[in-house]
C-alpha positions as MATLAB code, in Angstrom:
seq = 'MKTKKMISTLVGALLLCAYLLGVVNEDLLINSKVNGLRTLLLPWGIFLAFILIAINMVKWAKKRRSSAYVFGAMVQMLLPDPYVERTIKLVQEDKKVVKKQKESEGEPK';
ca = [
     101.935 -140.428  -69.819;
     101.796 -141.284  -65.978;
      98.144 -140.356  -66.497;
      97.169 -143.383  -69.306;
      99.256 -145.467  -66.943;
      97.171 -145.183  -64.073;
      93.805 -145.434  -65.897;
      95.729 -148.755  -68.031;
      96.024 -149.992  -64.579;
      92.719 -149.262  -62.709;
      91.203 -150.900  -66.304;
      93.534 -153.837  -65.617;
      92.217 -154.324  -61.977;
      88.005 -153.776  -62.502;
      88.708 -156.697  -65.624;
      90.539 -158.798  -63.209;
      88.127 -157.958  -60.422;
      85.063 -158.485  -63.325;
      86.631 -162.070  -63.920;
      87.359 -163.243  -60.447;
      83.304 -162.200  -59.086;
      82.831 -164.081  -62.236;
      80.913 -162.058  -64.662;
      82.680 -163.545  -66.987;
      81.302 -167.049  -67.999;
      82.538 -169.976  -66.176;
      83.268 -172.191  -69.674;
      86.456 -170.073  -69.845;
      87.575 -171.475  -67.321;
      90.230 -174.273  -67.422;
      89.025 -176.177  -64.509;
      86.793 -176.208  -61.246;
      90.322 -175.609  -59.377;
      90.670 -172.239  -60.861;
      87.076 -171.559  -59.105;
      88.618 -172.523  -56.213;
      91.558 -169.848  -56.423;
      89.288 -166.877  -57.898;
      87.379 -167.208  -54.268;
      91.100 -167.004  -52.334;
      92.422 -164.268  -54.620;
      89.340 -161.807  -55.090;
      90.073 -160.222  -51.967;
      93.887 -159.429  -51.883;
      93.110 -158.257  -56.015;
      90.278 -155.711  -54.134;
      92.765 -155.130  -51.308;
      95.421 -155.004  -54.128;
      93.556 -152.286  -56.634;
      92.625 -149.676  -53.607;
      96.022 -149.301  -52.358;
      97.353 -148.557  -56.181;
      94.382 -146.355  -56.428;
      95.255 -144.943  -52.734;
      99.234 -144.565  -53.708;
      98.369 -142.324  -56.887;
      95.716 -140.431  -55.156;
      98.438 -139.228  -52.997;
     100.976 -138.297  -55.541;
      98.127 -136.190  -57.311;
      97.547 -134.548  -54.337;
     100.752 -134.104  -53.528;
     101.350 -132.506  -56.995;
      98.093 -130.415  -56.001;
      96.342 -131.778  -59.425;
      92.144 -131.060  -60.144;
      91.633 -134.894  -59.788;
      92.411 -135.022  -56.781;
      90.320 -132.426  -55.444;
      88.224 -133.945  -57.810;
      87.649 -137.192  -57.086;
      88.132 -136.031  -52.426;
      84.986 -134.038  -53.654;
      83.243 -136.737  -54.123;
      84.017 -139.478  -52.238;
      82.808 -136.533  -49.840;
      79.733 -136.433  -51.611;
      79.265 -140.074  -51.698;
      80.174 -141.512  -47.984;
      78.092 -140.642  -45.115;
      79.674 -138.713  -42.360;
      78.520 -139.598  -39.114;
      79.772 -136.730  -37.096;
      77.301 -134.040  -39.396;
      76.222 -132.105  -36.924;
      79.900 -131.731  -34.698;
      81.517 -131.129  -37.618;
      79.323 -128.362  -38.193;
      79.572 -126.798  -34.758;
      83.390 -127.211  -34.770;
      83.015 -125.007  -38.471;
      80.913 -122.193  -36.832;
      82.997 -122.139  -33.592;
      86.206 -121.562  -35.987;
      84.836 -118.379  -37.677;
      83.242 -116.747  -34.515;
      86.820 -116.973  -33.343;
      88.672 -115.956  -36.862;
      86.155 -112.767  -36.839;
      86.784 -111.990  -32.925;
      90.779 -111.672  -33.841;
      90.386 -109.444  -37.085;
      88.555 -107.515  -34.461;
      90.483 -107.078  -31.851;
      92.873 -106.689  -34.150;
      90.996 -103.706  -35.887;
      90.516 -104.838  -38.805;
      87.544 -104.102  -41.067;
      84.951 -106.828  -41.473;
];
């Protein structure tokens, strides 16, 4: 039930943003004052949509739902990482430390 609510909220926010961005014909507007109001409310609508999505993602992540993992993987793939080389080096160093600890404890590789 909560997933349906999340999807309907997301669809509603997208439709609102589409309307505010002007995808819909301006013939449907009541008057020109609404056009100015649309310009003022657009950043707040986008901000509110991101907040709602973030809140739901945190809830899903706490419940360890697979959709949160999929969303995180998609975001990680699509957003650029400015410190790729540094991150790779840190991961390699951490792996070396773990290997040395296992070898010093006498566990097989």
